[in-house]
C-alpha positions, 0 to 999 in steps of 0.5 A: 515146503518139503514135508519131513518123513515121520519116523513115529510109525516105526515106534508102533511095532518097536516101542523101545526105538531100537531100530532107530538106535534109541532106548526109550522108556515105556510109552506109546505113539499117539495120533493117526497110524500113518502120521502120528503126532508124538510118542508119549511116555507112560510115566512121569519123567525122571530128571535123567529122561531128557538126556536119555531121549536127546539122541532121538533128535539126531537119529530121527528128527524127534525133539524131546518135550515135557508135557505137563498140566492137570488135563489129560493129553486127550483134552488138549485139543491138539490140531496141527492142521490148523497151523501154518509153517513157522518158516513162512513168518518173519519173527520181527514182523510178528512181534511188531504187530503184536506189540502194536496191539498190546503196547497201550497196556503198558502205556506205550504206543506202536511207535515205541517198538524197539526192534530185536535184541542182540543175543550174547555169545552162548555161555554153554551148549544149548542142548546141555542147557535144555537138559539141565532145565528139563531135569530141574523142571521134573522136580518142581514147578508147573512141570513136576509130574510132566511126561516126556514126549518126542515130536517130529519137527524141523527144530525145537522151536517148531514143536508147538506148531507140529503138535497143533498146540492151542495154549496161546489161543486167546492171544494168537490162534496160529501158534506157528507165528509164535514159533517163528519168534522161538526160532529167532530166540533159538538163533540169538539166545540158544533157546530150546522148547523144554515144556508145554502145559495146556496154557504155558510154555517153558524154554531153556536159554543158553545165552541169556542177556547180561546187558541192561539195555539189551535185556530191556529190548528183549523184555519188549519182545516178551511182552509182545509174545505174551502180554499176560506174563509181564505184570510189572513195567518193562524195566523191572521185568527186564531185570528178571531176564538177565542171566536167567537159564529159562523163560516161562510164558503163560496165557489166560 
């Protein structure tokens, strides 16, 4: 795997990002000087900040994400060196394996794995959808008060692994395997990683399922990805997925 050049060291001496064509709010680079993990804003994000940071993805391969929760970032125990590469994993193989380990919790067997759901045509641009979800998330819910960050990664789906995030540790220690699933959801549903807290993940969805049968198949994917988030039977949970602009997962 070819390593990506990390543009974050340029922001150490140029905190506004002007050399990269950016206009960043006050913030700082976090991590080793030669290979920092992220740029992190000094103040809670405003609704317009996602749109303000979006050019960093095109200009420098830096993906925006909202980092929230009650813990200080230093307490998150980020460890990217412990993660593999998302592209080395197959999304369906990961989900089928996780399904087999947890399906009994909903009264199913490993043989009931339905495969991957088909995604509909996107109803809007995924980047616009991400901006809308991010703007709303800064005003309410578990990401209210979150700070904006920029993370060097190949794709939005890779952000949790690039950070070495341990949110799902009790379910899956190598979050890169779950990032492989997020890559698949990017491709099928126009998903983007919008927010992380120490134990939760929020993604925007530009092309949510509208078909009842496909929503049910997707519900099985969600259960395999995060069993803690499905508190009802799959059919009832599937109804919540139809037309929804975002998905949030949390792990105990």
